[in-house]
C-alpha angles and dihedrals in degrees: 000000000000122000089242097052092115090056091050090053090055090051091048089058090049091048090058091054091052096056112127095357110071102022099173093051091041091055095053093042091052090055090051093051094048099046121094094191111105094209092051090052089063094044093051090046088056091049090054088053090049091055091052096043092048090053092047090050091058098042102034103029093032096226138091117262097224108167098334113137118252091239092060093051093046090052091048093050089050094048092051091043092234094140131044112265095239090055091049089053091051091048091051093049094046092048093050099044097040090056088073089068088081092054108052095179091062094044131106114194090220088072090071094075097061090043092055093043090053091046091053092052092048095049093048089053092044092054090055090045092054093048090051090047091053092051091049093051091047093052090047090051091051091048090054091046091050092051090051091052091049091050092050094048108033093165093062125081117257110256122218119243094256091054091052091052090049091051092051092050102030100092089061096045097112093042093050094053090052094044093049090058091045095047103040091056093041092242117162133177147149147209122288111280125225090226129037109244111214095228097055129107144174121206106214121213110282119237121234112235095214141059094252108108091180087066095057089104088071092059091043090048091053090049091049093048093053091044089050093051092048091049090057089065107089092200090066133070110216126189120231125254090242089056094054099037090086088067095058091103109019141132093212121122124243089251091056093046093047092049093048093048095040096230133134097218140034129200120211122190145178125197139189135174117199117174109311093339133085135196123203124182117187134179127190111209130190100228099210094055101023088228122150105242095178138353136177142171122219121199106180144146116270090242088065094056095113094052089050092053092050093044093052094048093050092046091053092048088052092052090051090047090237118163115240113198120217089250092052091047091052092051093047092051095047114116111229096205139357092216114082093192089058089048091052092052089046092053090051090049092052090052093050091050090052089048089054089061095044093046093055096252103325101183092202090065090049092052091048090050090052093050093047093051088049090051089052091054092050088062096039117019090185096057103127095189092056092051090049092048091050090050090056091047091056093044089052091048090053093047094048092056114009091170095059118117093248096040096109091046089055092050094047089050089059091066094044093049094044090051091050089051093051091046087063098036119013090185095067106119096190091058091055088046092052089049090050091054089049094054091044092053091049092051100252100127101170090054091047094052090049091055092048090050091052090050090049092050091052095046108024092173091071098046091121092056093050089050090072090066090044094053091053088053090046090057089050089053090054092052093049093045099243092153097160092059091045093054092053097056111011100107099048092041093053092047091053091046090054089052091053093050091048092052093050 
C-alpha cells in the first residue's frame, strides 16, 4: 500500500461525482487513480490541472491558452482576482511539485501527498465553479429570451423570469407531481397487458403484524425496498406502488387482482419489528391459478434488514427465472446506510413525501418529510438517499410556489443536494433525475437531457418516467429555437412521452 492511498481514495470519490459532467477532467483523473507508477501520478495530476487552467483561461481571461505555461495563467488569474487566493496557492504548489514527475532523479515520493491534497481541493472548488457558471449562463439565456418576447409583443406586460419558467413548465404540472412521487421512490409500472407475461410481478401492500398503526411505515418501507430491488432487474416487469395501493384493503381474489394488473405473479407480505428483532413473512403467488409458488419466513435482527431485503428480491427473481446481471446484483446488495436510526428517519420521510402526493399537496406532509430527511442526515451525513429525498422536497417546494421569496433558494438547493447524493453514490438515478429537473427549470436544456439520459442508463426500467422530464425540456428547446438539438432526439423523446401519458 502506498503512503498516499488515503489521498487516492478521496480522488476516487471525486471521480465518481465527475462522471458524465466534466469528461476531459474525468479522463485524466481516471488515469491518475489507476496508475501505480509514482512518476505518472505526478504527471497525471499536472494534466488534471492543465484541463482546469485551460478552461479558466477561456472563461475568465476570455482567450485561448494555446502554448502559454501554466504558471503565467495562474499569475494572471491571481492578478485579476478571478480565483480565490487559497486556490491560487494550491495551483502554484501543485504546478511546482508535479513538474518533478518528469525528472525521476530529482523526485521524492513523499511529494505526492501534498500534490494530491492540493488537487483534491482544486477539483472540489472547480466543481462548484462550473455549477455556478451553468446557472449564470442559464439566467443570461432566459434574460435574452425574455427581452425578445417583450420586443415581439410590446402591448403585453413584461413577465418576470420566474413567471416565464412557470409558463414553460405549467402544462406538465400535474404530471410532474405524479412523476416525482413515482421516481423518487423508484416506482415503476405500466398499463394492463392483454397477456400475462411470465416475468411480471406486483408487490401488494404488506400487512403490519401488530396493533401499532403509527408503525405501518415500517411495513411499507419493507415493501418499497423489495419492490425497488425488483425494479432494478431489467428482466422483470414490476408494477408501481400507486398501482397496487388500491388493493390494500380489498376483498378481491388474487386471480382478480392479477388479471386487473396484468401480471403473472403477486407477492404478499407481513412485517413486524419488536425490539431489535424483525419478522417478515412473504408468499409468491401465481395469479392465474392462485397457487403458492414460494413462501418463506425470516426472523432476523434489525441490523440485518438490508440483507433480508436483498435476499428476498433475489429469491423471487430466481423463482421467476429472471436474469440478474452482475451489475444489478451489486446494486441490489449495496447497503444504503450503516446507521439504522438514519434509515428509520429516512423511511418515515419517504412515506410523508408519498402522502404529500396522495393528499393532493398537503404542505404539512411536505414539511414533515423535510424534517425527517434532515434527521436522517444528522445521524449519517453520508446517506445519499436522504440527500436525494431532500432535493426532491425542495424541488417540490419551488414548483408549488415559484413566486415565493425563497423559491430560487429552494431550486438552487436541489443542485447542491443532488451533487452531495452523487458524491456518496454515483449510481443513484433519482439524484440525476433531480439534477435534470433543476437544469430544465433554469433553462439549460442540453444539460437537463444529459442528466435524464444518465438516469435512464442507470435504471433502464424507468426510462418512460424519465421521459416526462425530457419532454418538458424538449418543449423548452422548441421555444428557444434550439432546432439542432430537437432534430437529434425529437422522435424518441416524443415516443417516451406518449408512454408516460398513457401510464398516468
